[in-house]
C-alpha positions as CSV (number, residue, x, y, z in Angstrom):
1,M,-14.2,-22.8,7.9
2,K,-16.4,-24.1,10.4
3,S,-16.3,-27.9,10.7
4,K,-19.5,-30.3,10.5
5,K,-20.0,-33.1,12.8
6,V,-20.0,-35.8,10.3
7,I,-21.3,-39.6,11.0
8,V,-20.2,-42.2,8.9
9,I,-22.5,-45.3,8.8
10,G,-20.2,-48.3,8.0
11,A,-16.4,-49.2,7.6
12,G,-16.5,-50.6,4.2
13,M,-14.6,-49.3,1.3
14,G,-16.9,-45.9,0.8
15,G,-17.5,-45.1,4.1
16,L,-13.9,-45.3,4.6
17,A,-12.8,-43.3,1.6
18,A,-15.4,-40.4,2.6
19,A,-14.1,-40.5,6.1
20,I,-10.7,-39.9,4.9
21,D,-11.8,-36.9,2.8
22,L,-14.0,-35.2,5.1
23,A,-11.8,-35.4,7.9
24,R,-8.9,-34.1,5.5
25,L,-10.9,-31.2,5.1
26,G,-11.5,-30.2,8.8
27,H,-15.0,-32.1,9.9
28,Q,-15.3,-34.4,12.9
29,V,-15.9,-37.4,11.2
30,E,-17.0,-40.3,13.6
31,V,-17.5,-44.3,11.8
32,V,-20.1,-46.3,13.5
33,E,-19.8,-50.1,12.6
34,R,-21.4,-52.9,13.4
35,A,-18.8,-55.4,12.9
36,A,-15.9,-55.8,15.0
37,T,-13.6,-54.2,12.1
38,V,-13.4,-52.2,9.2
39,G,-13.6,-54.1,5.6
40,G,-17.6,-54.6,4.7
41,K,-18.0,-57.0,2.4
42,M,-14.0,-57.1,2.3
43,R,-14.2,-59.6,5.1
44,Q,-12.1,-62.6,6.2
45,V,-13.7,-65.7,7.2
46,P,-12.5,-68.1,10.1
47,V,-11.7,-71.8,9.0
48,G,-10.0,-74.1,11.2
49,E,-6.7,-72.0,12.5
50,T,-6.7,-69.6,9.5
51,A,-8.4,-67.1,8.0
52,I,-9.7,-66.8,4.4
53,D,-10.5,-63.9,2.3
54,G,-14.1,-64.3,1.9
55,G,-14.8,-61.3,-0.3
56,P,-13.4,-59.4,-3.1
57,T,-10.2,-60.9,-4.3
58,V,-9.3,-58.9,-7.0
59,F,-7.3,-55.0,-6.3
60,T,-7.7,-53.1,-9.5
61,M,-7.5,-49.2,-10.5
62,K,-5.0,-48.6,-8.4
63,W,-4.9,-44.7,-9.4
64,V,-7.8,-44.8,-6.9
65,F,-6.2,-45.3,-4.2
66,D,-2.9,-43.6,-4.7
67,G,-5.2,-40.4,-5.4
68,L,-6.9,-41.2,-2.1
69,F,-3.8,-41.5,0.0
70,E,-1.8,-38.4,-1.6
71,D,-4.7,-36.1,-1.6
72,A,-4.1,-36.9,2.7
73,G,-0.1,-36.1,2.2
74,R,0.9,-39.8,2.4
75,A,1.7,-42.8,-0.2
76,L,-0.3,-46.1,-0.6
77,D,3.0,-48.3,-1.1
78,D,3.9,-47.0,2.6
79,H,1.0,-48.4,3.8
80,L,0.4,-51.2,1.6
81,T,2.4,-54.0,-0.6
82,L,1.3,-54.7,-3.7
83,L,2.6,-57.7,-6.0
84,P,1.9,-57.3,-9.8
85,A,0.6,-60.1,-11.1
86,T,1.7,-61.5,-14.8
87,I,-1.3,-64.0,-14.9
88,L,-4.5,-62.2,-14.7
89,A,-6.7,-65.7,-14.2
90,R,-6.7,-69.6,-15.6
91,H,-9.8,-70.7,-17.4
92,A,-10.9,-74.5,-18.1
93,W,-14.0,-76.0,-19.5
94,C,-15.6,-78.9,-18.8
95,Q,-16.1,-79.9,-22.7
96,G,-12.3,-79.4,-22.4
97,G,-9.5,-76.4,-23.2
98,N,-7.2,-74.3,-20.5
99,L,-6.4,-71.2,-21.4
100,D,-4.4,-68.3,-19.1
101,L,-4.9,-64.8,-19.6
102,F,-2.1,-62.3,-19.0
103,A,-1.3,-58.7,-18.1
104,D,0.9,-58.9,-21.2
105,R,-1.5,-58.2,-23.9
106,D,0.6,-59.7,-26.6
107,A,1.2,-62.8,-24.5
108,S,-2.8,-63.2,-24.3
109,A,-3.0,-62.9,-27.5
110,E,-0.3,-65.7,-28.3
111,A,-2.2,-67.6,-25.9
112,I,-5.9,-67.3,-27.5
113,R,-3.8,-68.2,-31.0
114,D,-2.2,-71.6,-29.6
115,F,-5.9,-71.7,-27.8
116,S,-8.7,-71.5,-31.0
117,G,-6.6,-70.0,-33.8
118,P,-5.2,-66.7,-35.6
119,E,-8.7,-65.3,-36.1
120,D,-9.4,-65.0,-32.6
121,A,-6.2,-63.4,-31.5
122,A,-6.7,-60.8,-33.8
123,G,-10.3,-60.6,-32.7
124,Y,-8.7,-60.1,-29.1
125,L,-6.8,-57.4,-30.1
126,A,-9.2,-55.7,-31.6
127,F,-11.6,-56.1,-28.6
128,C,-8.8,-55.2,-26.4
129,K,-8.8,-51.8,-28.7
130,R,-12.4,-51.4,-28.2
131,S,-12.1,-51.7,-24.3
132,A,-9.6,-49.0,-24.0
133,S,-11.1,-46.6,-26.3
134,I,-14.9,-47.0,-24.0
135,Y,-12.8,-46.7,-20.7
136,E,-11.1,-43.5,-21.2
137,T,-14.2,-42.4,-22.6
138,L,-16.1,-43.1,-19.4
139,R,-13.1,-42.6,-16.6
140,G,-13.6,-39.1,-16.3
141,P,-17.2,-38.1,-17.2
142,F,-18.4,-41.2,-15.8
143,I,-17.0,-43.7,-13.3
144,A,-14.9,-40.6,-11.1
145,S,-17.4,-38.1,-11.8
146,Q,-20.9,-37.2,-10.0
147,R,-23.6,-39.3,-11.4
148,P,-24.9,-37.4,-14.8
149,N,-28.0,-38.5,-16.5
150,P,-27.7,-39.4,-20.3
151,I,-27.6,-35.7,-21.7
152,E,-25.3,-34.6,-19.1
153,L,-23.0,-37.6,-19.9
154,V,-23.1,-36.8,-23.3
155,G,-22.0,-33.3,-22.1
156,R,-19.3,-34.0,-20.3
157,V,-17.7,-36.4,-23.2
158,G,-18.5,-33.4,-25.3
159,F,-21.0,-33.3,-28.4
160,N,-17.9,-33.5,-30.9
161,K,-17.3,-36.9,-29.6
162,L,-20.5,-38.5,-30.1
163,G,-19.0,-41.4,-32.0
164,A,-17.1,-42.1,-28.8
165,M,-20.1,-42.4,-27.1
166,W,-21.7,-44.5,-29.6
167,E,-18.7,-46.5,-29.3
168,T,-19.4,-47.3,-25.7
169,A,-22.9,-49.5,-27.0
170,P,-24.8,-49.1,-24.3
171,H,-27.9,-50.4,-26.3
172,Q,-26.2,-53.7,-27.3
173,T,-26.1,-56.6,-24.7
174,L,-22.6,-57.6,-23.8
175,W,-22.8,-61.1,-25.0
176,G,-24.2,-60.0,-28.5
177,A,-21.1,-57.7,-28.8
178,L,-18.3,-60.4,-28.5
179,G,-19.2,-62.6,-31.4
180,A,-17.7,-59.6,-33.8
181,Y,-14.3,-60.3,-32.2
182,F,-14.4,-64.1,-31.1
183,R,-15.8,-67.5,-33.2
184,D,-14.9,-70.0,-30.5
185,P,-18.2,-70.1,-27.4
186,R,-15.7,-70.7,-25.1
187,L,-13.8,-67.0,-25.6
188,K,-17.4,-65.6,-25.3
189,Q,-17.8,-67.0,-21.7
190,L,-14.3,-66.1,-20.7
191,F,-15.2,-62.4,-21.9
192,G,-18.7,-62.1,-21.1
193,R,-18.0,-63.2,-17.4
194,Y,-17.3,-59.7,-17.3
195,A,-20.6,-58.7,-16.3
196,T,-20.5,-61.2,-13.5
197,Y,-18.3,-58.2,-12.3
198,C,-21.1,-56.1,-11.2
199,G,-23.6,-59.2,-10.7
200,S,-25.0,-59.0,-14.0
201,S,-26.0,-61.5,-16.9
202,P,-24.0,-61.0,-20.4
203,F,-27.0,-61.5,-21.8
204,A,-28.9,-58.4,-20.5
205,A,-26.0,-56.0,-19.3
206,P,-24.7,-53.6,-22.0
207,A,-21.7,-54.2,-24.0
208,T,-19.9,-50.6,-22.4
209,L,-18.7,-53.6,-19.9
210,M,-16.2,-54.4,-22.2
211,L,-14.3,-51.7,-20.4
212,V,-13.5,-53.7,-17.7
213,S,-10.7,-55.8,-19.7
214,H,-8.7,-52.4,-20.1
215,V,-9.2,-52.1,-16.4
216,E,-7.5,-55.6,-15.8
217,Q,-4.7,-54.6,-18.2
218,E,-3.8,-51.5,-16.4
219,G,-3.0,-53.7,-13.8
220,V,-4.1,-56.4,-11.3
221,W,-2.2,-57.2,-8.2
222,R,-2.1,-59.5,-5.1
223,V,-2.1,-58.0,-1.6
224,D,0.7,-59.0,0.4
225,G,-1.2,-60.1,3.7
226,G,-4.5,-60.5,2.0
227,M,-7.4,-58.4,1.2
228,A,-8.0,-57.3,4.6
229,K,-4.7,-55.2,4.6
230,V,-6.3,-53.1,2.3
231,A,-9.2,-52.0,4.8
232,A,-6.4,-51.7,7.6
233,A,-4.8,-49.5,5.3
234,L,-7.5,-47.2,4.8
235,K,-8.2,-47.6,8.4
236,S,-4.6,-46.1,9.6
237,L,-4.9,-43.2,7.1
238,A,-8.5,-42.2,8.5
239,I,-6.8,-42.0,12.3
240,S,-4.0,-40.2,11.0
241,Q,-6.7,-37.6,9.4
242,G,-8.4,-37.6,13.2
243,V,-11.6,-40.1,12.5
244,T,-12.8,-41.6,15.2
245,F,-14.1,-45.4,14.7
246,H,-16.9,-47.0,17.1
247,F,-17.1,-50.9,16.2
248,E,-20.0,-53.4,17.3
249,A,-22.2,-50.2,17.1
250,D,-25.4,-51.2,15.5
251,V,-27.2,-48.1,14.5
252,E,-31.3,-48.3,15.0
253,R,-32.3,-45.3,13.0
254,I,-31.5,-42.5,11.5
255,E,-32.8,-39.5,13.2
256,T,-34.3,-36.3,11.3
257,R,-35.3,-32.8,12.3
258,N,-37.5,-30.7,9.9
259,G,-36.5,-32.9,7.1
260,R,-33.0,-33.2,7.7
261,V,-31.0,-35.5,9.2
262,S,-29.5,-34.4,13.1
263,G,-27.9,-37.6,14.2
264,I,-28.4,-41.4,14.8
265,A,-29.7,-43.8,17.8
266,L,-27.9,-46.9,18.1
267,K,-29.3,-50.1,19.5
268,N,-26.6,-50.5,22.0
269,G,-25.2,-47.3,22.8
270,P,-26.2,-43.6,23.5
271,A,-27.2,-41.5,20.9
272,M,-25.2,-39.7,18.4
273,Q,-25.3,-35.9,16.8
274,A,-24.2,-35.1,13.5
275,E,-25.1,-32.3,11.2
276,A,-24.5,-34.8,7.9
277,I,-24.4,-38.4,7.7
278,V,-22.7,-40.9,5.0
279,F,-24.6,-43.9,4.6
280,N,-22.3,-46.8,3.6
281,G,-24.5,-49.6,3.3
282,D,-27.2,-51.3,0.7
283,I,-29.4,-48.6,0.0
284,S,-32.7,-50.5,0.4
285,A,-31.8,-50.6,3.9
286,L,-33.4,-47.2,4.0
287,G,-35.9,-47.5,1.7
288,R,-37.2,-50.4,3.6
289,G,-37.7,-48.7,6.6
290,L,-34.8,-50.4,8.4
291,L,-33.1,-47.5,9.9
292,G,-36.0,-45.6,10.9
293,P,-39.1,-43.8,8.8
294,G,-36.9,-40.6,8.9
295,A,-34.6,-42.3,6.1
296,V,-37.1,-44.1,4.2
297,P,-37.3,-41.0,1.2
298,A,-33.3,-41.3,1.0
299,A,-33.2,-44.0,-1.9
300,K,-35.9,-46.6,-3.2
301,P,-34.9,-50.0,-2.4
302,V,-34.1,-52.4,-5.4
303,A,-36.7,-54.6,-6.0
304,L,-35.6,-58.7,-6.3
305,P,-36.1,-58.7,-10.2
306,Q,-33.8,-55.9,-10.5
307,R,-31.0,-57.1,-7.9
308,S,-27.5,-58.2,-8.6
309,Q,-26.3,-61.8,-8.1
310,S,-25.6,-63.1,-4.7
311,A,-23.4,-66.1,-4.3
312,I,-22.7,-69.4,-2.4
313,T,-19.2,-69.3,-1.2
314,W,-17.1,-71.9,0.6
315,C,-14.1,-70.6,2.5
316,A,-12.1,-73.6,2.6
317,T,-9.0,-75.4,3.6
318,A,-8.0,-78.2,1.4
319,T,-5.6,-80.3,-0.6
320,T,-5.7,-80.2,-4.6
321,S,-5.2,-82.3,-7.3
322,G,-5.8,-82.6,-10.8
323,L,-6.3,-79.2,-12.7
324,D,-3.3,-76.6,-11.7
325,L,-4.9,-73.8,-10.0
326,A,-3.8,-70.0,-10.6
327,H,-4.1,-67.4,-7.8
328,H,-7.5,-67.0,-9.5
329,T,-9.1,-69.7,-11.5
330,V,-12.6,-70.2,-13.7
331,L,-14.4,-73.3,-14.7
332,F,-17.1,-73.0,-16.9
333,S,-20.2,-75.6,-17.8
334,D,-20.8,-76.0,-21.0
335,D,-24.2,-73.7,-21.0
336,Y,-23.7,-70.5,-20.0
337,K,-26.8,-69.2,-20.8
338,A,-28.9,-71.6,-18.8
339,E,-26.5,-70.6,-15.4
340,F,-28.4,-67.0,-16.0
341,Q,-31.6,-68.2,-16.3
342,D,-31.2,-70.3,-13.4
343,V,-30.1,-67.0,-11.2
344,F,-32.3,-64.4,-13.0
345,A,-35.5,-66.2,-14.3
346,R,-35.7,-69.1,-12.2
347,Q,-34.4,-67.8,-9.0
348,R,-32.6,-70.9,-8.1
349,P,-29.0,-71.5,-7.5
350,P,-27.4,-72.7,-11.0
351,Q,-28.0,-76.5,-11.6
352,A,-24.4,-76.4,-14.1
353,P,-22.5,-73.2,-12.5
354,T,-18.9,-71.3,-13.2
355,I,-16.7,-71.8,-10.5
356,Y,-14.7,-69.4,-9.5
357,I,-11.8,-70.2,-7.1
358,C,-9.2,-67.9,-5.5
359,A,-6.3,-70.1,-4.4
360,Q,-5.0,-67.5,-2.0
361,D,-1.7,-69.1,-1.4
362,R,-0.4,-69.4,-4.9
363,D,1.6,-66.4,-6.4
364,D,1.9,-66.2,-10.5
365,A,4.2,-69.6,-10.1
366,C,1.2,-71.2,-9.7
367,T,3.1,-73.6,-6.5
368,P,0.7,-75.2,-4.1
369,P,2.0,-74.9,-0.7
370,D,3.0,-78.0,1.2
371,R,0.6,-77.9,3.5
372,P,-3.7,-77.6,2.8
373,E,-4.0,-74.1,0.9
374,R,-6.8,-71.7,1.7
375,L,-9.6,-71.5,-1.3
376,L,-12.5,-69.0,-1.8
377,I,-14.9,-71.3,-3.8
378,L,-17.7,-69.1,-5.5
379,M,-20.9,-69.8,-7.3
380,N,-23.3,-67.0,-8.6
381,A,-26.5,-67.4,-6.7
382,P,-30.4,-65.3,-6.9
383,A,-30.2,-62.5,-4.3
384,N,-33.4,-64.0,-2.8
385,G,-31.8,-64.3,0.6
386,D,-34.2,-62.1,2.3
387,S,-37.3,-64.9,1.0
388,Q,-35.6,-68.2,0.1
389,T,-34.5,-70.2,3.3
390,Y,-31.1,-72.1,2.6
391,G,-31.3,-75.2,5.0
392,P,-28.8,-78.0,5.3
393,E,-30.2,-79.4,2.7
394,A,-30.1,-76.5,-0.1
395,E,-26.7,-76.1,0.9
396,V,-25.6,-79.9,0.3
397,Q,-27.5,-79.7,-3.1
398,A,-25.4,-76.5,-4.1
399,Q,-22.2,-78.1,-3.1
400,E,-23.1,-81.1,-5.1
401,S,-23.0,-78.8,-8.2
402,A,-20.2,-76.9,-7.3
403,W,-17.7,-80.0,-6.5
404,D,-19.3,-82.0,-9.8
405,M,-18.4,-78.9,-12.1
406,M,-14.6,-79.1,-10.7
407,A,-14.4,-82.6,-11.2
408,S,-15.5,-82.2,-14.2
409,C,-12.7,-79.5,-15.3
410,G,-10.5,-81.8,-13.7
411,L,-10.1,-80.6,-10.1
412,R,-10.3,-83.1,-7.2
413,L,-10.5,-81.6,-3.9
414,S,-9.7,-83.2,-0.2
415,V,-11.1,-80.5,2.5
416,D,-9.9,-80.1,6.1
417,H,-12.4,-77.8,7.0
418,K,-14.8,-75.0,5.2
419,Q,-17.5,-72.3,5.9
420,V,-20.3,-71.8,3.5
421,T,-22.3,-68.6,3.2
422,T,-25.6,-68.6,1.3
423,P,-27.8,-65.5,-0.2
424,Q,-29.2,-65.9,3.3
425,G,-26.2,-65.3,5.0
426,F,-25.3,-62.6,2.7
427,N,-28.5,-61.0,3.3
428,A,-27.6,-61.5,7.2
429,L,-24.5,-59.6,6.5
430,F,-25.7,-56.8,4.6
431,P,-29.5,-56.1,5.6
432,A,-32.3,-55.7,3.4
433,S,-30.0,-56.5,0.3
434,G,-31.5,-60.2,-0.2
435,G,-28.0,-60.9,-0.5
436,A,-27.4,-59.1,-3.6
437,L,-23.4,-57.8,-3.6
438,Y,-23.4,-55.5,-6.3
439,G,-26.4,-53.4,-5.7
440,R,-28.9,-53.2,-8.2
441,A,-27.9,-55.5,-11.6
442,N,-26.7,-53.5,-15.0
443,H,-29.3,-54.8,-16.9
444,G,-30.4,-52.5,-20.3
445,P,-28.9,-49.5,-21.5
446,M,-30.2,-47.0,-18.7
447,A,-29.0,-49.3,-15.6
448,S,-25.8,-47.3,-14.9
449,F,-27.8,-44.5,-14.4
450,Q,-30.6,-45.6,-12.1
451,R,-28.1,-46.5,-9.6
452,P,-28.6,-43.2,-6.7
453,G,-25.9,-40.4,-6.6
454,A,-24.1,-39.4,-3.6
455,R,-27.2,-36.9,-2.6
456,S,-30.0,-38.6,-1.1
457,G,-33.6,-38.2,-0.6
458,V,-33.0,-36.5,2.9
459,K,-31.2,-33.7,3.4
460,G,-27.7,-34.0,5.1
461,L,-28.1,-37.9,4.4
462,Y,-25.4,-39.1,1.7
463,L,-25.0,-42.4,0.2
464,A,-21.8,-44.5,-0.2
465,G,-20.9,-48.0,-1.5
466,G,-21.6,-50.5,-4.4
467,S,-25.0,-50.1,-4.2
468,A,-24.5,-46.5,-5.2
469,H,-23.4,-44.6,-8.2
470,P,-20.8,-45.3,-9.9
471,G,-21.1,-49.0,-8.7
472,P,-19.7,-52.2,-7.2
473,G,-16.1,-53.3,-6.3
474,I,-12.9,-52.3,-4.3
475,P,-12.1,-49.2,-6.5
476,M,-15.6,-48.1,-7.5
477,A,-16.7,-48.2,-3.7
478,A,-13.6,-46.2,-2.9
479,L,-14.7,-43.5,-5.5
480,S,-18.3,-43.5,-4.2
481,G,-17.1,-42.4,-0.8
482,R,-15.0,-40.0,-2.2
483,L,-17.8,-38.6,-4.6
484,A,-20.4,-38.6,-1.1
485,A,-17.6,-36.6,0.6
486,A,-17.3,-34.0,-2.5
487,R,-20.9,-33.6,-2.7
488,L,-21.5,-32.9,1.1
489,Q,-18.2,-30.2,1.0
490,A,-19.8,-28.6,-1.9
491,D,-23.4,-28.6,0.1
492,F,-22.1,-27.2,3.0
493,L,-20.5,-24.3,1.4
494,A,-23.1,-23.5,-1.0
495,D,-25.6,-23.4,2.4
């Protein structure tokens, strides 16, 4: 088989996975990345004399990466040390109450029984059963497959399994569905937060996202050495397959000839020819013309009202007291609905935010280090970083809201060093996104079908990353890259 010259734009999870598969299939693959290293959103932020994971902090769906490595004749466990988590997350509420969720379902049920009573414990077990059913229905036909339309999805699941399709509950909101399982409103907040894993509101996202609970029960891992090790492992695998990398290589435009891609022009380097291109960036950059007029038909940009959440993050070294942190800790306000109204309707950082903290030096024993510890502190924010200026005053207001919220849950910080990133900063890192960290918000029953598939509107140009199917998150972005590689290969063989 004659090989193709393929360029992959962007060395995030989707781009790396696509490059690995395409090189394994015998193609000449070059990856161009405008940053100095791989990872994309999986970035490390220098703070003082250390570095802190400033992007994804949770490793799940290990089977995705096992498959990627095994298909290339390697083993993931030879490249990456993964530490299974027994505590999934610690949760606290400003109105009172603390609750740990565990990898062991029965241990979580017992903790919920102690927290809010036997009815909610029984509801949790029923919720787990429902989430497993939804996940098993959608894993093969939707998550790990080329993007279908609704009719195709029903056909893939099987017309004899319409009951299973109905159980995925796309026409019911996640928040509405949770009322059938939990009486305690704090538990509705806890499990409603699964919508934020794809940057969405539980009051608008479909109940289908209950499946996230089962994903966590299948396994959550900490990565020895930090999340950047995941990207480094994929880079090493890519090089072993013959992939060439070009860093600090900023693409000015995608070149086309006769309606088909022909290569790229770099802002700071020579032109590069290609027979196919995989774009691993926010799809809005294509539709808004940031990569030249020839790429505009590739994908429609996501307008502000349809964007997922952004965030304001603080990567900090600090000494903590009061509330004992786990590796993952979530602190909830007392008015969850107001938070999402602020973010999506009022387009402002929430006045009473939920706060997520990753205490990166803590393991399952939750023991703090004997030095200031490394923390990623995150609050949700609107994805208006391309239109809203986040100056010093806005940063101070956001920090006051976040620190007040932590204090109301009993957590006190003495900060040594910190680096803040606002939606404006995320938009600079990921152009045309507005700072949206998850592409399109998953709002409404049809939202999952509105993400573009692997094949774009320009011949020879393919899409990967969290703004394409099957969606955001480390394993989903990796799957998008594999799907892009598979689509490109199928089109190549059909030509």
